[in-house]
C-alpha positions in Angstrom: 131.8 117.2 118.0 130.5 115.5 114.7 128.5 117.6 112.5 125.2 116.3 111.8 123.9 115.0 108.4 121.2 117.5 107.4 118.1 116.8 105.1 114.8 118.5 104.4 112.9 115.8 106.5 113.8 112.9 108.8 111.4 109.8 108.5 111.4 107.4 111.4 110.2 104.1 109.9 111.2 102.5 106.9 108.1 100.5 105.9 105.8 100.6 102.8 104.7 104.0 103.6 107.9 105.4 104.9 109.8 104.5 101.8 107.1 105.5 99.4 107.2 109.0 101.2 110.9 109.5 100.7 110.6 108.4 97.1 107.8 110.9 96.5 109.9 113.7 98.2 113.0 112.9 96.5 111.3 113.0 93.1 110.3 116.7 93.9 113.7 117.7 94.9 113.2 117.5 98.9 116.0 115.4 100.6 114.9 112.6 103.3 116.7 110.4 105.6 115.0 107.3 106.6 115.9 105.5 110.0 114.5 101.9 110.5 115.6 99.4 112.9 115.0 96.4 110.5 117.6 94.7 108.5 116.7 95.9 104.8 117.8 92.5 103.6 115.5 90.8 106.0 112.4 92.7 104.8 112.5 91.5 101.4 112.9 87.8 102.1 110.1 85.6 100.9 108.8 84.7 104.3 109.0 88.4 105.9 105.6 89.4 104.9 103.1 86.9 103.4 100.4 89.4 103.0 98.9 91.1 99.8 97.6 94.5 99.4 94.7 96.0 97.1 96.1 99.2 95.6 93.4 101.5 94.8 93.5 102.8 91.3 94.1 106.5 92.5 97.1 105.2 94.5 98.2 103.2 91.4 98.2 106.6 89.3 100.7 108.0 92.0 103.0 104.9 91.6 103.0 105.6 88.0 104.2 109.0 88.6 106.8 107.8 90.9 108.0 105.1 88.5 106.7 102.4 90.8 103.9 101.2 88.6 106.4 100.1 85.9 108.3 98.0 88.4 105.2 96.3 89.7 103.1 95.9 86.6 104.3 92.2 86.0 103.1 91.3 89.6 99.9 93.3 89.9 96.4 91.7 89.1 93.6 94.2 88.2 90.5 93.8 90.0 87.5 94.2 87.7 84.7 93.5 89.9 84.0 93.1 93.7 81.3 90.8 94.8 79.9 91.0 98.2 77.3 88.8 100.0 76.2 88.1 103.7 77.3 84.6 104.4 76.4 83.6 100.7 72.8 83.8 101.6 71.6 86.1 98.9 71.3 90.0 98.9 74.3 90.0 96.8 76.0 93.3 95.8 78.4 93.6 92.9 80.6 96.4 91.8 81.9 95.9 88.2 84.3 98.4 86.3 83.2 98.9 82.8 85.4 97.7 79.9 86.7 101.1 78.9 87.3 102.1 82.7 90.3 101.8 84.9 90.3 98.6 87.3 88.8 99.0 90.8 92.2 98.6 92.0 95.2 96.0 91.8 96.3 93.1 94.1 100.0 93.1 94.6 101.9 90.8 97.2 103.6 92.8 99.9 107.0 91.3 99.1 106.9 92.7 95.5 105.9 96.0 96.8 109.0 95.8 98.9 111.4 94.9 96.2 110.0 97.7 94.0 110.4 100.2 96.7 113.8 99.1 97.7 114.8 99.7 94.0 113.3 102.9 93.6 114.8 104.1 96.9 118.1 103.0 95.7 117.7 105.1 92.6 116.4 108.2 94.3 119.0 110.9 94.3 117.7 112.7 97.5 116.7 109.8 99.8 119.1 107.6 102.0 118.1 104.8 104.3 119.9 104.1 107.6 119.1 100.6 108.4 119.4 98.7 110.6 119.8 101.7 112.9 118.7 102.5 116.5 117.7 105.9 117.6 119.2 106.5 121.2 118.5 110.1 121.6 116.0 112.5 119.9 115.7 116.4 120.4 113.0 118.7 119.1 113.1 122.2 119.7 112.2 125.4 118.0 115.0 125.3 115.7 114.5 121.7 114.5 115.0 117.9 115.1 118.2 116.0 115.8 118.5 112.3 115.9 121.3 110.5 117.7 122.0 107.0 116.1 123.7 104.2 118.2 126.6 104.1 115.7 127.4 107.8 116.4 125.6 109.3 113.3 124.0 112.5 113.8 120.9 113.6 111.7 119.1 116.9 111.6 116.2 118.1 109.9 113.2 120.8 110.2 110.7 117.9 110.5 110.1 114.5 111.8 107.8 112.2 110.1 106.5 109.4 112.1 105.9 106.2 110.0 106.6 103.4 112.5 103.4 101.5 112.1 100.7 100.5 114.7 103.1 100.1 117.7 104.8 103.3 117.2 107.0 104.1 120.2 108.0 107.7 119.0 104.2 108.4 118.6 103.8 107.5 122.3 106.8 109.4 123.4 105.5 112.6 121.5 102.4 112.4 123.6 100.0 111.9 120.7 96.7 110.9 122.0 95.2 107.7 120.5 91.9 106.0 120.7 92.1 102.1 120.4 90.3 98.9 121.0 90.6 95.3 120.1 88.0 93.5 118.0 88.7 90.2 119.6 89.3 88.7 116.3 92.3 87.2 114.4 92.9 87.6 110.7 94.5 84.4 108.9 96.0 85.4 105.6 97.9 83.6 103.0 97.4 82.4 99.4 96.0 79.5 97.4 96.2 77.9 94.0 92.8 77.1 92.6 91.5 75.0 89.9 89.2 77.7 88.3 90.3 81.1 87.0 89.2 84.1 89.4 88.3 86.1 86.3 89.8 89.4 88.1 87.1 89.1 90.7 87.5 89.9 94.5 84.7 88.1 96.6 84.1 89.5 100.2 81.7 87.1 102.2 80.2 88.3 105.7 79.9 85.7 108.1 78.7 86.6 111.8 82.3 85.2 112.9 84.0 87.7 110.6 84.5 88.6 106.9 86.2 86.2 104.4 87.9 87.8 101.3 89.4 86.0 98.1 91.4 88.5 96.2 93.0 87.8 92.8 96.6 87.3 92.3 98.6 86.8 89.0 99.2 83.5 88.0 102.4 81.6 89.2 105.3 80.9 87.0 103.6 77.6 86.4 100.5 79.1 85.1 98.5 78.0 88.2 95.7 80.3 89.3 96.2 82.1 92.7 94.2 84.5 95.0 95.2 85.7 98.4 92.7 85.0 101.3 91.9 87.0 104.5 89.7 85.0 106.9 88.7 86.7 109.9 87.5 84.6 113.0 86.8 85.1 116.6 90.1 85.1 118.9 88.6 82.1 120.8 88.7 80.0 117.6 91.8 81.3 115.9 94.2 79.0 117.7 92.1 76.0 116.7 91.9 77.1 113.0 95.7 77.8 113.2 96.2 74.3 114.2 94.4 72.4 111.4 96.4 70.4 109.0 96.8 71.8 105.3 94.0 69.3 104.1 91.7 70.6 106.8 92.2 74.1 106.5 92.0 74.2 102.5 88.6 72.2 102.9 87.4 75.0 105.2 88.6 77.7 102.7 86.6 76.0 100.0 83.5 75.5 102.1 83.4 79.3 103.1 84.3 80.1 99.2 81.2 78.3 98.2 83.2 76.4 95.5 83.5 79.7 93.6 87.3 79.0 92.8 87.3 75.1 92.9 89.7 73.0 94.6 92.3 74.8 96.3 96.0 74.2 97.6 98.1 76.4 100.1 100.6 78.4 98.1 102.2 80.4 100.9 102.8 79.9 104.5 99.7 81.0 106.6 100.0 83.9 109.1 97.6 84.9 111.8 97.5 88.2 113.7 95.2 90.0 116.1 92.7 92.7 114.8 92.4 96.1 116.5 91.3 99.7 115.8 93.5 102.8 116.7 93.2 106.5 115.5 94.9 109.7 116.5 92.5 112.7 116.0 95.7 114.9 116.1 98.4 113.9 113.5 100.5 117.0 113.7 102.7 118.2 116.6 105.8 120.3 117.2 108.0 119.6 114.1 106.3 116.1 114.0 103.7 114.6 111.8 102.3 111.0 111.8 101.5 109.0 108.7 100.2 105.6 107.9 99.5 103.2 110.6 101.2 105.2 113.1 98.3 107.6 112.7 95.3 105.0 111.9 95.0 101.4 112.1 91.7 99.9 110.9 89.8 96.5 110.2 90.9 94.8 106.9 87.3 94.7 106.1 87.5 96.8 103.0 91.4 96.6 102.1 91.7 100.3 102.8 94.5 100.2 105.5 97.7 100.7 103.1 95.7 103.0 100.9 95.2 105.3 103.5 98.8 105.5 104.5 99.5 106.1 100.9 96.9 109.0 100.8 98.8 110.6 103.6 102.0 110.2 101.6 100.5 112.2 98.6 98.9 115.0 100.6 101.8 115.5 102.9 104.2 115.3 100.0 102.3 118.2 98.3 101.9 120.3 101.3 105.9 120.0 101.9 106.8 120.6 98.3 104.6 123.6 98.0 106.0 124.9 101.5 109.6 124.5 100.2 108.8 126.5 97.0 107.5 129.2 99.0 110.6 129.3 101.1 108.9 128.1 104.3 110.3 126.3 107.2 109.1 122.7 106.7 108.4 122.2 110.5 106.3 125.6 110.6 103.1 125.0 112.6 100.8 126.8 110.1 102.3 124.7 107.1 101.6 121.3 108.9 98.1 122.4 109.9 97.2 122.1 106.4 98.0 118.6 106.3 96.0 118.1 109.4 92.9 119.7 107.8 93.3 117.6 104.7 94.1 114.2 106.0 92.3 114.3 109.5 88.8 114.2 108.4 89.2 111.6 105.6 91.1 109.3 108.0 88.4 109.6 110.7 85.5 108.9 108.2 87.1 105.9 106.5 88.2 104.4 110.0 84.7 105.0 111.4 83.1 103.5 108.4 85.1 100.2 108.4 84.4 100.0 112.2 80.7 100.3 111.6 80.6 97.7 108.8 82.7 95.2 111.1 80.2 95.7 113.7 77.1 95.8 111.5 78.1 92.2 109.9 79.1 90.8 113.0 75.5 91.1 114.6 74.2 87.5 114.9 70.5 86.2 114.1 68.0 86.2 111.4 66.7 89.5 111.8 70.0 91.2 111.5 70.9 89.2 108.6 67.7 90.1 106.9 68.3 93.8 107.5 71.7 93.3 106.0 70.6 91.8 102.9 68.0 94.3 102.2 70.5 96.8 102.5 72.9 95.1 99.9 70.0 94.7 97.7 69.0 98.3 98.1 72.6 99.5 97.1 72.5 97.0 94.1 69.5 98.7 92.7 70.6 102.2 93.1 73.2 103.2 90.4 74.1 106.5 91.8 74.9 105.1 95.4 77.0 102.1 93.8 79.2 104.8 91.9 79.7 106.5 95.2 81.0 103.1 96.8 83.0 102.6 93.7 84.7 105.7 93.8 85.7 105.2 97.5 87.1 101.9 96.4 89.2 103.5 93.9 90.3 106.1 96.4 88.9 108.9 94.0 86.5 110.9 96.3 87.2 114.0 98.1 89.8 116.6 97.6 92.4 114.4 95.6 96.3 115.5 96.0 97.8 115.9 92.4 99.9 112.9 92.9 96.5 110.6 93.2 95.3 112.4 90.1 98.4 111.2 88.3 100.1 114.5 88.0 103.4 115.8 89.3 103.3 118.5 92.1 
């Protein structure tokens, strides 16, 4: 019988969160084997993922510790201000980082994130990616976890980390209960070039049909100004907008942007996907834990989805590294309970906050609009409340893991 390849942890899922976790663990001396069904060459192709992500400043500090920030710096656009309005009708709210303060976050295209992670993973001495690979059998008992791959490879570790994304099969098979619902909205995403500079400002405009965001990107190689857009529409209108020609689509983008960035042209293929919510109150099981979208999936209204997953990475890395230093079994229930306490409440609060904002700004009618504008104006006039929301946007609130504070564990 073939002897299994052993590691400190097994990570099922090699997306952004799964790879970041393996890199963080490897940097602190823990070995990780990642199993993913996707071809790694395909995942870094230009047309694989046209999205861009807002990386909170606390997460960027973790990237700095892990050696990712240096790789990403040429492709990361600082966000110095966020402007929020209700359908452009006044009651504006703005968050502005002082000149001497760090940026509120950085916008990075997902394809650049994937390139940086792939390069860092290749350099990680204690991490190995098995991909494309398919798990045909999984065994979890009191002694550990064993995975059998379709090519005959056997993997073993004390702990299985599930980082498979929203539609995680392993999460379902392991019996993690999950609350979920559809928002009956579609998000249309892509990138545009525009005639006016964005000045490192992110715009979030709330329409009854859904939020519309313009997010600054670095200029392209020809020096043209660029921004990513996330345009949310009702599911009944989504197919119609998707069928618009390029000229009609950009005209609609310009209209919703209120001319803030001038004339626009599409700079990347459009993508459309349905929006939904899911949340697992329990993120720890028998020798298994959930991270990233396997544990929580939220509306992109505040750009916090990937940041939540990377905060999971920072907390779980600290729990496991400290556990290993004390000679503990990394699958021990008492050790994993610390991760549950640390991340369970934060994940729930952010999930409920984004869900509440989505519902609040989706209420039609002049009365609801007046209440929303009054609320935005009130926050604008209360500096302590504005600082609270800015700390949330930066990912700097609550009990921060050391990686998010920019320190080694």
